[in-house]
C-alpha positions as CSV (number, residue, x, y, z in Angstrom):
1,M,8.3,65.9,22.2
2,K,5.9,63.0,22.7
3,N,6.5,61.9,19.3
4,L,10.2,62.1,20.0
5,V,9.9,59.6,23.0
6,L,7.8,57.4,20.9
7,V,10.3,57.1,18.1
8,V,13.1,56.6,20.7
9,S,11.2,53.7,22.3
10,L,10.1,52.0,19.3
11,F,14.0,52.3,18.1
12,I,15.1,51.0,21.4
13,S,12.7,48.0,21.1
14,F,13.9,47.4,17.7
15,L,17.5,47.1,18.6
16,S,16.6,45.0,21.6
17,Y,14.6,42.6,19.2
18,S,17.4,42.3,16.6
19,Q,19.8,41.8,19.1
20,G,17.8,38.9,20.5
21,E,17.5,37.6,16.7
22,T,21.5,38.1,16.4
23,D,22.3,36.1,19.7
24,Q,19.8,33.1,18.7
25,Q,21.4,32.9,15.0
26,L,24.9,32.9,16.5
27,A,24.1,30.5,19.2
28,Q,22.6,28.0,16.8
29,Y,25.6,28.7,14.5
30,Y,28.3,27.8,16.9
31,Y,25.9,24.5,18.4
32,G,25.9,23.4,14.9
33,N,29.4,23.6,14.2
34,G,30.1,22.0,17.5
35,E,31.6,25.0,19.2
36,F,29.9,24.5,22.4
37,D,32.3,27.0,24.4
38,K,31.3,29.8,22.3
39,A,27.6,28.7,22.0
40,L,27.4,28.4,25.7
41,G,27.6,32.0,26.5
42,Y,24.8,32.8,23.9
43,Y,22.6,30.3,25.3
44,E,23.1,31.6,28.9
45,K,21.7,34.8,27.6
46,I,18.8,33.4,25.6
47,F,17.8,31.2,28.6
48,G,17.9,34.0,30.8
49,K,15.5,35.8,28.9
50,D,13.0,32.8,27.8
51,Q,13.3,29.8,29.9
52,N,11.4,27.4,27.5
53,G,12.3,23.6,27.2
54,F,14.2,24.1,24.0
55,N,16.3,26.9,25.3
56,F,16.9,24.8,28.5
57,N,18.0,21.7,26.7
58,R,20.6,23.5,24.7
59,Y,22.1,25.7,27.6
60,Y,22.2,22.2,29.4
61,E,23.9,20.3,26.8
62,C,26.5,23.2,26.4
63,L,27.4,23.0,29.9
64,L,28.0,19.3,29.7
65,K,29.9,19.4,26.8
66,T,32.2,22.0,28.2
67,N,32.7,20.2,31.5
68,H,30.8,22.5,33.6
69,Q,29.4,19.7,35.7
70,K,28.5,21.9,38.9
71,E,26.8,24.5,36.6
72,A,24.7,21.8,35.0
73,E,23.5,20.0,38.1
74,K,22.5,23.4,39.6
75,L,20.6,24.4,36.5
76,L,19.0,21.0,36.2
77,K,18.0,21.2,40.0
78,K,16.6,24.8,39.7
79,Q,14.6,23.8,36.5
80,I,13.1,20.6,38.6
81,S,12.2,22.9,41.4
82,S,10.2,25.3,39.0
83,Q,8.6,22.2,37.2
84,P,8.3,19.6,40.0
85,E,5.6,17.5,38.0
86,N,8.0,17.2,35.0
87,I,9.1,13.5,35.4
88,E,11.6,13.7,32.3
89,L,13.6,16.5,34.2
90,V,13.8,13.9,37.1
91,V,14.9,11.4,35.2
92,L,17.3,13.6,33.4
93,L,19.0,14.3,36.9
94,A,19.2,10.6,37.6
95,E,20.9,10.2,34.1
96,F,23.5,13.2,35.0
97,Y,24.4,11.4,38.0
98,E,25.1,8.1,36.0
99,Q,27.2,10.2,33.9
100,T,29.6,11.5,36.6
101,E,29.7,8.1,38.4
102,E,27.3,9.1,41.3
103,N,25.1,5.7,40.9
104,Q,23.8,5.7,44.5
105,K,22.1,9.0,43.7
106,A,20.7,7.9,40.4
107,D,19.3,4.9,42.0
108,K,17.6,6.8,44.7
109,I,15.9,9.1,42.2
110,Y,14.6,6.0,40.3
111,E,13.5,4.4,43.6
112,D,11.9,7.6,44.9
113,L,9.9,8.1,41.5
114,I,8.5,4.7,41.7
115,D,7.6,5.0,45.4
116,D,5.8,8.1,44.6
117,I,3.3,6.1,42.5
118,K,0.3,6.4,44.9
119,T,-3.2,7.8,43.8
120,N,-2.9,8.6,40.0
121,P,-2.8,6.1,37.4
122,M,-1.3,8.7,34.8
123,M,1.6,9.0,37.1
124,V,2.5,5.3,36.5
125,I,2.3,6.0,32.5
126,S,4.5,9.3,32.9
127,V,7.0,7.4,35.1
128,Y,7.0,4.4,32.8
129,D,7.5,6.4,29.4
130,A,10.2,8.7,31.0
131,L,12.2,5.5,32.3
132,K,11.4,3.5,28.9
133,Q,12.6,6.4,26.8
134,K,16.2,6.5,28.6
135,N,16.1,2.7,28.2
136,K,16.0,2.0,32.1
137,L,13.6,-1.1,31.4
138,D,14.2,-2.6,34.7
139,Y,13.1,0.5,36.6
140,A,10.3,0.9,34.1
141,L,9.1,-2.5,34.8
142,K,8.9,-1.7,38.5
143,A,7.0,1.1,38.1
144,L,4.4,-0.8,36.1
145,E,4.5,-3.5,39.0
146,K,4.0,-1.0,41.7
147,G,1.2,0.5,39.5
148,R,-0.6,-2.9,39.2
149,K,-0.2,-3.5,43.0
150,V,-1.7,0.1,43.5
151,F,-4.8,0.2,41.0
152,K,-5.1,-3.8,40.4
153,D,-7.8,-4.0,37.5
154,S,-9.2,-0.9,37.9
155,Y,-6.5,0.6,35.4
156,P,-5.3,-2.1,33.2
157,L,-1.6,-1.7,32.4
158,N,-1.4,-4.9,29.8
159,V,-0.7,-2.8,26.9
160,Q,2.4,-1.2,28.7
161,F,3.4,-4.5,30.3
162,G,3.3,-6.0,26.8
163,E,5.3,-3.2,25.3
164,L,8.2,-3.6,27.9
165,Y,8.4,-7.3,27.5
166,F,8.4,-6.7,23.9
167,L,11.3,-4.5,24.4
168,Q,13.0,-7.1,26.3
169,N,12.4,-9.9,23.9
170,N,10.4,-11.7,26.5
171,Y,7.5,-12.7,24.0
172,T,5.8,-15.2,26.0
173,K,5.1,-12.6,28.6
174,M,4.2,-10.2,25.8
175,V,1.5,-12.2,24.5
176,D,0.1,-13.0,28.0
177,E,-0.4,-9.7,28.7
178,Y,-2.4,-8.9,25.5
179,L,-4.5,-12.1,25.7
180,D,-5.3,-11.2,29.7
181,L,-6.3,-7.8,28.3
182,L,-8.8,-9.2,25.7
183,Q,-10.1,-11.6,28.7
184,I,-10.9,-8.3,30.5
185,Q,-12.0,-6.1,27.8
186,S,-13.0,-7.9,24.5
187,N,-13.5,-4.1,22.8
188,Y,-9.6,-4.2,22.9
189,L,-9.4,-6.6,20.0
190,E,-8.8,-4.1,17.0
191,N,-6.2,-2.1,19.6
192,V,-4.3,-5.3,20.2
193,E,-4.1,-6.5,16.5
194,S,-3.0,-2.9,15.5
195,I,0.0,-3.4,18.0
196,L,0.9,-6.9,17.2
197,T,1.0,-5.6,13.6
198,K,3.8,-3.3,14.9
199,Q,5.5,-6.1,17.0
200,I,5.5,-9.3,14.8
201,D,7.1,-9.3,11.4
202,F,4.7,-11.6,9.4
203,T,7.0,-11.5,6.5
204,K,9.8,-13.7,8.2
205,D,9.6,-17.5,8.0
206,I,10.7,-17.9,11.4
207,S,9.1,-15.8,13.9
208,P,8.9,-16.9,17.5
209,E,6.7,-14.0,18.5
210,Y,4.3,-15.5,15.8
211,D,4.7,-19.1,17.0
212,I,4.5,-18.3,20.7
213,L,1.0,-16.2,19.9
214,K,-0.4,-19.1,18.0
215,Q,0.2,-21.7,20.4
216,K,-1.2,-19.5,23.3
217,L,-4.5,-18.7,21.4
218,L,-4.7,-22.3,20.5
219,E,-4.6,-23.4,24.2
220,K,-7.0,-20.4,25.2
221,I,-9.5,-21.8,22.6
222,Q,-9.4,-25.1,24.1
223,K,-9.7,-24.0,27.5
224,H,-12.5,-21.2,26.6
225,P,-14.4,-22.8,23.9
226,D,-17.3,-20.2,24.4
227,D,-15.1,-17.2,24.3
228,I,-14.9,-16.2,20.6
229,I,-12.5,-13.2,21.0
230,Y,-9.6,-15.6,20.8
231,S,-10.9,-17.5,17.7
232,E,-11.4,-14.2,16.2
233,L,-7.8,-13.2,16.9
234,L,-6.5,-16.5,15.7
235,T,-8.4,-16.1,12.2
236,W,-6.7,-12.7,12.0
237,L,-3.4,-14.0,12.7
238,F,-3.5,-16.6,10.1
239,I,-4.6,-13.9,7.5
240,Q,-1.5,-11.7,8.4
241,K,0.7,-14.8,8.0
242,K,-1.3,-15.2,4.6
243,N,-2.0,-18.8,5.8
244,F,-5.5,-18.5,4.1
245,K,-6.6,-22.3,4.1
246,A,-6.2,-22.2,8.2
247,A,-7.6,-19.0,8.4
248,I,-10.9,-20.4,6.4
249,V,-10.9,-23.5,8.4
250,Q,-10.8,-21.5,11.8
251,A,-13.5,-18.9,10.3
252,Q,-15.7,-21.6,9.6
253,A,-15.5,-23.4,12.8
254,L,-16.1,-19.9,14.6
255,D,-19.1,-19.1,12.3
256,K,-20.9,-22.7,13.1
257,R,-20.4,-21.7,17.0
258,I,-21.9,-18.4,16.8
259,R,-24.3,-19.1,14.2
260,G,-23.1,-16.4,12.1
261,E,-24.7,-17.5,8.7
262,G,-21.4,-17.1,6.8
263,R,-20.8,-13.3,7.3
264,M,-17.2,-13.7,8.5
265,V,-16.4,-16.7,6.0
266,Y,-17.7,-14.4,3.0
267,E,-15.5,-11.4,4.1
268,L,-12.7,-13.9,4.4
269,G,-13.1,-15.2,1.1
270,T,-13.0,-11.7,-0.5
271,I,-9.7,-11.2,1.3
272,C,-8.3,-14.3,-0.4
273,I,-9.3,-13.3,-3.9
274,E,-7.7,-9.8,-3.1
275,N,-4.5,-11.7,-2.4
276,K,-4.9,-14.1,-5.5
277,E,-5.4,-16.9,-3.5
278,F,-8.6,-17.8,-5.8
279,E,-9.0,-21.4,-4.6
280,A,-9.1,-20.6,-0.9
281,G,-11.6,-17.8,-1.9
282,R,-13.8,-20.1,-3.5
283,N,-13.7,-22.9,-0.9
284,A,-15.0,-20.0,1.5
285,F,-17.8,-18.9,-0.8
286,K,-19.0,-22.7,-1.3
287,Y,-19.1,-22.8,2.4
288,V,-21.6,-20.0,2.4
289,M,-23.6,-21.3,-0.2
290,Q,-24.2,-24.4,1.7
291,Y,-26.8,-22.0,3.8
292,G,-28.9,-21.8,0.8
293,P,-30.8,-19.4,-1.3
294,E,-32.5,-17.9,1.6
295,N,-29.1,-16.8,3.1
296,M,-28.6,-13.0,2.6
297,F,-24.9,-13.9,1.0
298,F,-26.0,-16.7,-1.2
299,Y,-26.1,-14.9,-4.4
300,E,-23.0,-12.6,-3.4
301,A,-21.1,-15.9,-2.8
302,E,-22.2,-17.6,-6.0
303,G,-21.2,-14.4,-8.0
304,S,-17.8,-14.1,-6.1
305,I,-17.0,-17.8,-7.2
306,L,-17.8,-16.9,-10.8
307,N,-15.7,-13.4,-10.4
308,S,-12.8,-15.3,-8.9
309,R,-12.6,-17.6,-12.1
310,Y,-12.7,-14.4,-14.3
311,Q,-9.9,-12.9,-12.3
312,E,-7.9,-16.2,-12.0
313,V,-8.3,-16.6,-15.8
314,T,-7.4,-12.9,-16.6
315,T,-4.6,-12.6,-14.1
316,N,-3.0,-15.7,-14.2
317,R,-3.6,-16.5,-17.7
318,N,-2.7,-20.2,-17.1
319,Y,-5.6,-22.3,-18.3
320,S,-6.6,-25.1,-20.3
321,A,-9.3,-25.4,-22.8
322,E,-11.3,-27.7,-20.9
323,E,-11.1,-25.2,-17.7
324,I,-12.1,-22.3,-19.8
325,A,-15.2,-24.7,-21.2
326,N,-15.8,-25.6,-17.6
327,T,-15.8,-22.0,-16.5
328,I,-18.1,-20.8,-19.1
329,Q,-20.5,-23.5,-18.2
330,E,-20.6,-22.4,-14.6
331,Y,-21.5,-18.7,-15.7
332,K,-24.2,-20.2,-17.6
333,T,-25.7,-22.5,-15.3
334,A,-25.8,-19.7,-12.6
335,L,-27.4,-17.2,-15.3
336,S,-30.0,-19.5,-16.1
337,K,-31.4,-19.8,-12.5
338,P,-34.5,-17.9,-11.7
339,G,-34.3,-14.6,-10.0
340,R,-31.0,-14.0,-11.3
341,K,-31.9,-11.6,-13.9
342,K,-31.5,-8.4,-11.9
343,F,-27.9,-9.5,-10.9
344,S,-26.9,-10.7,-13.9
345,I,-25.0,-7.7,-15.8
346,P,-21.8,-8.2,-14.1
347,L,-22.0,-11.8,-14.9
348,I,-22.9,-11.3,-18.5
349,I,-19.9,-8.7,-18.9
350,E,-17.5,-11.1,-17.2
351,L,-18.8,-14.4,-19.3
352,S,-18.8,-12.5,-22.7
353,H,-15.1,-11.3,-22.0
354,I,-14.1,-14.8,-21.2
355,E,-15.7,-16.2,-24.3
356,A,-14.6,-13.6,-26.6
357,Y,-10.9,-13.5,-25.4
358,Y,-10.3,-17.1,-24.0
359,G,-12.8,-19.3,-25.5
360,N,-12.9,-18.4,-29.0
361,Q,-16.5,-17.4,-29.0
362,V,-16.6,-13.8,-30.1
363,D,-20.1,-14.1,-31.8
364,S,-22.0,-15.5,-28.9
365,A,-20.3,-12.9,-26.6
366,I,-21.5,-10.1,-28.8
367,V,-25.1,-11.6,-29.2
368,Q,-25.0,-12.0,-25.3
369,L,-24.3,-8.1,-24.8
370,E,-26.8,-7.0,-27.3
371,E,-29.5,-8.8,-25.5
372,A,-28.3,-7.4,-22.2
373,L,-28.6,-3.9,-23.6
374,T,-32.5,-4.6,-24.0
375,F,-32.9,-5.5,-20.4
376,P,-35.5,-3.1,-18.7
377,S,-34.5,-1.0,-15.6
378,L,-30.9,-0.6,-16.7
379,T,-29.2,2.3,-15.1
380,D,-27.0,4.5,-17.5
381,M,-23.8,3.2,-15.9
382,M,-24.8,-0.5,-16.6
383,R,-25.7,0.7,-20.0
384,A,-22.1,2.2,-20.6
385,E,-20.6,-0.8,-19.0
386,I,-22.1,-3.2,-21.3
387,K,-21.4,-0.9,-24.3
388,M,-17.7,-0.8,-23.4
389,E,-17.4,-4.6,-23.2
390,L,-19.3,-4.9,-26.6
391,A,-17.2,-2.4,-28.2
392,D,-13.9,-3.9,-27.2
393,I,-15.0,-7.2,-28.5
394,L,-16.1,-5.5,-31.7
395,V,-12.3,-4.3,-32.3
396,L,-11.3,-7.9,-31.3
397,K,-13.5,-9.1,-34.2
398,G,-12.1,-6.4,-36.6
399,E,-15.4,-4.4,-36.5
400,I,-13.6,-1.0,-35.4
401,W,-15.8,1.6,-36.7
402,D,-18.7,-0.2,-34.9
403,A,-16.8,-0.4,-32.0
404,S,-15.9,3.6,-32.4
405,L,-19.6,4.4,-32.4
406,Y,-20.3,3.0,-29.0
407,Y,-17.2,4.3,-27.7
408,M,-18.2,7.9,-28.8
409,Q,-21.6,7.2,-27.5
410,I,-20.2,6.3,-23.7
411,D,-17.8,9.5,-24.2
412,K,-20.8,11.8,-24.8
413,D,-22.8,10.5,-22.1
414,F,-20.1,10.3,-19.6
415,K,-17.9,13.2,-20.8
416,F,-16.5,13.7,-17.3
417,E,-16.5,10.5,-15.5
418,P,-13.5,7.9,-15.8
419,I,-15.6,5.6,-18.0
420,G,-16.2,8.5,-20.4
421,H,-12.3,9.0,-20.5
422,E,-11.5,5.5,-21.0
423,A,-14.2,5.7,-24.1
424,K,-12.6,8.5,-25.7
425,F,-9.2,7.0,-25.3
426,K,-10.2,3.8,-26.9
427,N,-11.6,5.8,-29.7
428,A,-8.3,7.8,-30.2
429,R,-7.1,4.3,-30.7
430,I,-9.5,3.5,-33.1
431,F,-8.2,6.5,-35.3
432,Y,-4.5,5.5,-34.6
433,Y,-5.2,1.9,-35.6
434,D,-6.7,3.3,-39.0
435,G,-3.7,5.7,-39.6
436,E,-5.6,9.0,-38.8
437,F,-2.7,9.9,-36.5
438,D,-3.4,13.9,-36.4
439,F,-7.0,13.3,-35.3
440,A,-6.0,10.4,-32.9
441,Q,-3.5,13.1,-31.5
442,S,-6.0,15.7,-30.7
443,Q,-7.9,13.5,-28.8
444,L,-4.9,12.2,-26.6
445,S,-3.8,15.9,-25.8
446,I,-7.1,16.2,-24.1
447,L,-6.9,13.0,-22.2
448,K,-3.4,13.8,-20.9
449,E,-5.3,16.1,-18.5
450,S,-7.6,13.2,-17.3
451,T,-7.7,13.0,-13.4
452,T,-7.9,9.1,-14.2
453,K,-4.2,8.5,-13.7
454,L,-4.0,5.3,-15.7
455,I,-5.7,6.8,-18.6
456,A,-3.8,9.8,-18.4
457,N,-0.5,7.7,-18.6
458,D,-1.9,5.6,-21.5
459,A,-2.8,8.7,-23.4
460,M,0.6,10.2,-22.7
461,D,2.4,6.7,-24.1
462,L,0.5,6.7,-27.0
463,S,0.7,10.3,-27.7
464,L,4.7,10.0,-27.3
465,L,4.8,6.8,-29.6
466,I,3.0,9.2,-32.4
467,T,5.0,12.3,-31.9
468,E,8.2,10.4,-32.1
469,N,7.8,8.4,-34.8
470,Y,5.0,10.1,-37.4
471,G,6.3,11.8,-40.0
472,L,10.2,11.0,-39.5
473,D,12.0,10.9,-42.6
474,S,8.4,10.7,-44.5
475,N,8.3,7.2,-43.3
476,Y,4.8,7.4,-42.5
477,E,4.7,3.7,-44.2
478,A,6.7,2.6,-40.9
479,M,4.3,4.1,-38.5
480,Q,1.3,2.6,-40.4
481,F,2.6,-0.7,-40.5
482,F,3.1,-0.6,-36.7
483,A,-0.3,0.6,-35.9
484,N,-1.7,-2.2,-38.0
485,G,0.5,-4.6,-36.4
486,D,-0.8,-3.1,-33.0
487,L,-4.2,-3.8,-33.9
488,L,-3.6,-7.2,-35.2
489,V,-2.0,-8.1,-31.6
490,E,-5.1,-6.5,-29.8
491,Q,-7.2,-8.8,-31.9
492,H,-5.1,-11.6,-30.6
493,K,-3.8,-12.3,-34.3
494,F,-0.3,-12.6,-32.7
495,Q,1.7,-14.2,-35.4
496,E,0.4,-11.7,-38.1
497,G,1.3,-9.0,-35.9
498,F,4.9,-9.9,-35.4
499,S,5.3,-10.3,-38.9
500,L,4.3,-7.0,-39.7
501,F,6.5,-5.7,-36.9
502,D,9.4,-7.8,-38.4
503,S,8.6,-5.9,-41.9
504,I,9.5,-2.7,-40.2
505,T,12.8,-3.9,-38.6
506,K,13.9,-5.3,-42.1
507,K,12.6,-2.5,-44.4
508,F,13.8,0.3,-41.9
509,A,16.8,-0.7,-40.2
510,Y,17.3,1.3,-37.2
511,H,14.0,3.0,-37.2
512,S,13.0,4.8,-33.8
513,L,10.2,2.1,-33.8
514,S,12.7,-0.7,-33.0
515,D,12.3,-0.3,-28.9
516,D,8.6,0.0,-29.4
517,I,8.4,-3.1,-31.4
518,L,10.3,-5.1,-28.6
519,L,8.1,-3.8,-26.0
520,K,5.0,-4.4,-27.9
521,K,6.1,-8.2,-28.5
522,A,7.0,-8.5,-24.6
523,K,3.3,-7.2,-23.8
524,A,1.9,-9.7,-26.4
525,M,3.5,-12.5,-24.7
526,E,2.3,-11.4,-21.2
527,S,-1.1,-11.3,-22.7
528,Q,-0.9,-14.8,-23.6
529,G,0.5,-16.0,-20.3
530,K,3.8,-16.6,-21.7
531,W,5.8,-15.1,-18.9
532,Q,9.2,-16.4,-19.6
533,E,8.9,-15.6,-23.4
534,S,8.5,-12.1,-22.6
535,V,11.9,-11.4,-20.9
536,P,14.3,-11.9,-23.9
537,Y,12.4,-9.0,-25.6
538,L,12.6,-6.9,-22.5
539,E,16.4,-7.7,-22.0
540,E,17.2,-6.8,-25.7
541,L,15.3,-3.5,-25.3
542,L,17.5,-2.7,-22.3
543,K,20.6,-3.9,-24.0
544,Y,20.5,-1.8,-27.1
545,Y,18.0,1.0,-26.0
546,S,18.8,1.6,-22.3
547,E,19.0,5.5,-23.0
548,D,15.7,5.8,-24.6
549,I,12.1,6.6,-23.1
550,L,11.0,2.9,-22.8
551,A,13.9,1.7,-20.9
552,D,12.3,2.3,-17.4
553,D,9.0,0.6,-18.6
554,A,10.9,-2.4,-19.7
555,L,12.7,-2.4,-16.2
556,F,9.3,-2.5,-14.5
557,M,8.0,-4.9,-16.6
558,L,10.7,-7.3,-15.7
559,G,10.4,-6.7,-12.0
560,D,6.8,-7.2,-11.9
561,L,7.4,-10.6,-14.2
562,Y,9.9,-12.0,-11.6
563,E,7.9,-10.9,-8.6
564,N,4.7,-12.2,-9.7
565,H,5.0,-15.0,-12.1
566,L,8.6,-16.0,-12.2
567,N,9.1,-16.4,-8.5
568,D,12.5,-14.8,-8.5
569,I,12.2,-12.1,-5.6
570,E,16.0,-11.3,-5.9
571,K,15.7,-10.2,-9.5
572,A,12.4,-8.7,-9.1
573,A,14.2,-6.5,-6.5
574,E,17.5,-5.8,-8.7
575,Y,15.2,-4.5,-11.6
576,Y,13.2,-2.0,-9.1
577,K,16.5,-0.9,-7.6
578,K,18.0,0.0,-10.8
579,I,14.6,2.1,-11.7
580,L,15.4,4.1,-8.2
581,F,19.2,4.8,-8.9
582,D,19.1,5.2,-12.9
583,Y,15.9,6.3,-13.7
584,K,15.0,8.8,-11.0
585,G,12.6,10.7,-13.5
586,S,10.6,7.8,-14.0
587,L,6.9,7.6,-13.6
588,H,7.5,4.1,-12.1
589,V,9.7,5.5,-9.1
590,V,7.2,5.4,-6.7
591,D,5.5,2.0,-7.4
592,A,9.1,0.6,-7.7
593,R,10.3,2.2,-4.5
594,K,7.1,0.7,-2.7
595,R,7.8,-2.7,-4.4
596,Y,11.5,-2.9,-3.7
597,R,10.7,-2.0,0.2
598,I,8.2,-4.7,0.4
599,L,10.5,-7.3,-1.2
600,R,13.2,-6.3,0.9
601,G,11.1,-6.8,3.8
602,D,10.7,-3.1,4.9
603,K,7.7,-2.3,7.0
604,L,5.8,0.6,5.2
605,D,4.3,3.6,6.6
606,V,0.9,5.3,5.8
607,D,2.4,7.3,2.9
608,D,3.8,4.2,1.4
609,L,0.3,2.3,1.2
610,E,-1.6,5.1,-0.4
């Protein structure tokens, strides 16, 4: 008998639970379809059992949508009685009276809310937030003014005032609030900077918020020359606007005032280099070096000046023979100084690269790197980095099997590290250049699983090239010609490489390598800094091979060319947009979307910046 009672009880509970689930589903269904009269009965029933916020909102909205104003008012007042501390419900009642054209009642509720601000500072924030969310900005301002009157400086409301003035487009008062806050509490600098990043669009040429803030900061600096917080914020402001020249001037003035020994200026110099403002960065580093070798940043600044030369040459590829000669001499002068030896490995690698690839001094670069390998106290990673550069230059010289030995050594010593993966990839290329396509493919298959994204993508690209073109119609010869031409281009023998590519086109008309040849020629032009001359090859690829696998690569390259070298933002955006709409499966989609949004002036969220 007891078991029977238990079974019946469980069955009744199950039926009750099932009915509740059904009511919720039906309510959701009718609400979603806009059939509020049908949803009303279900939400009334559901709310009677579970009076949570979601069920209340749906029940209340259904009453309004079906013109049951009196019932809605009664429900709302009852909910307020049970939750007297819920400011949002009180504001909702005022909004109800506004909707029913009982404005006097609504105004009284707003005024009473503000009058009730007495002892608890959090009450001010709650009332302000609730009013702001309903776009009652005038009343929100009154709430803040009452809070400031009651609590004075014991609970600063500058952030809230600043936000409200921003919403009202009153930028002068907005700026005043943030600057007043810094005068009270200077440790709020990062918070203020974070807020201003959201409220000022630094990408716009005309920005009243920016102009007002800059002018106010200059006035504050003149009025309070010993208060460095304003100078720090002004320097930050110039950086956000990418006015690095002005930022450096401001940072230098601040450095002298606080006797900072160049720390801030050095950090700003590195930011300039990251933004490819090479000359501005060098000016910052030169300032730091004025403190002399005893300064803790002296050698870092000297190395950074040289590194900026390296980055400028390898990034812009716009230089004269005289500039290369001067750059090489600057490196040699720095390396000749006493005490530089233990800091010299990065500089030696950079100097060797410039000598070999841009200064036509391959033998000098090789001797220099071989000598560096004999230095005492080298770490394994230092030794590997020297070998990598040495191997690359040996490929440039044509000694590919000597290069292969170094790549294999690095691969063996760092099998599970990014530098080891890079060495394995470069060694696979050696076999590809020599026509050993099967062995190259076996190595590339391993690398396609690499955790290093760039190496994995490069390995996949080369693997696809071999797979698609090796052995087709027994045209091993065409693939061998292409690999030989690829090596010649890698060795900067561009004319010879192009001639070999052209021989493929003539001998094997309409061969599947045709689009690869166009892409290779475009990249060869880019490697020489001939940005405009790269464009026709990419356009031809898109014209005749828009359905092939390299089309999205060509589009992304064109976008990058116009964005970073040919200064045509509109064209760049067009190419990125085409990837997003026409090549949705492309590996470039994520980067293309990010760049397109930046060029369009969108503000990026955290996910975009990763």
